[in-house]
N, C-alpha and C positions, 0 to 999 in steps of 0.2 A: 504494500500500500504506500502510495506516495505521501510526502509530507503535506501536500495540499489537500489530499483526500482525508488525511487524519485530522487536519484542522476543520474541515467541513463536517466530519463526523462528530468531532468534539463539540462544535457549535450546535449541531442538531440535538445532541444529548443534553447540553446545557439548556437549550430552549425548551426541551421537553420537561425539564425539572422546574421550570419557572412556575411559581404559584399563580393561579389565575387571579385576575383583578375584578372580583364581583362588585366592588363598590365604586368602580370607575374613578379611582383617585389618580391624579397626575403624578409624575415622578416627584415633583417638588412637594405636592401634598403628602406623598408617602414619606418624604424626608421630614417634613414638619410633624406629621403624625407620629413618626418614630421618636422624635425628640419629645413630643408631648407625652407619649407613653412612658418615657423615662422621667417625667415630672418637671421638665423645664418650662419656664414661662416665656412670654413673647419676647422680652428683651434678651434672654439667654439664647433662644432659638435664633433670633436675628443676628446676634454676634457669631454664633456657630456657623450659620449659612451665609454670612456677609451680605445680608439684605436688610432693608429698613423694617422697623417694627410694624409700620402700617401694612406692609406687604404680608408679613407673617400673620397679622390679625385677619387680613382678608382670606388667607389660606385657611386659617382656623374656622372662620365663618363658613366657607365652602365645604370644608371637611365635616363640620357639624351638620350642615344641611344634607349632605350625601349620606351620612350615617344615622341621621334622625336623632341627634343628641339634643336634650332639653337645656343643658347648661354645661359649664366647663367640667364639673365633676363627672357628670354622666358621660361626657365625651371621653374622659380619661378611662372610665370603666369600659366603655365600648372598645376603645383602641386595644385594651389589654385582655379582652375576653372574647370578642367575636372570632369565629373561624376565619382564617386567612389574615387575621390581625393578631398581634402586632406585626406590622410590616417589618421587613428586614431592618436591622439597626443601621443607622446612617453610616456611610463609608467615610464621611468627612470627619477627621479627627483633628482637633486643634492641638497645637504644639504643647500647650500647658497640660492638656489631658494626657498626652504621651509622657511628659515628664513626670507627672504625678503617678501614672500607672506603673512606670518602670523605675521610680525612685531615683531619677537622674540627679536630683539635688541642684538643679539650675535655678530654682525659685528662691524665694527669700528663706534664709536659714531659720530653722526652728529655734525658738528662744531657749536659752540654756536654763535648765531647772536650777532653782536656788536650793542650796543645802543650808539648813538651819540647825545649829547645834544648840541643845538645851542643857542646862546644868542639872 
């Protein structure tokens, strides 16, 4: 089998494994929903995706409409419990998340603990 045919076959297998999108969420709405499912608010999602807060709020409104959510709490429950949701975790990882996850120590140093001696 040629390398080209192997690539085509791998792409077909990957496409067959893709979860259907019964809720008709766009790619950006899936990203926003994934961050919502992790408990982030509009400001945090906006900074993660490098978009304005108002755009994130619009996506959340459309997601809520498509999923039939009554409020933000209900939307969070839907995202984390409906079949096919939560959507894949976002592939975008901020540098600070990477540093924290792997303990790189590039951030601010932890405050030294005080030692107090008593008599």
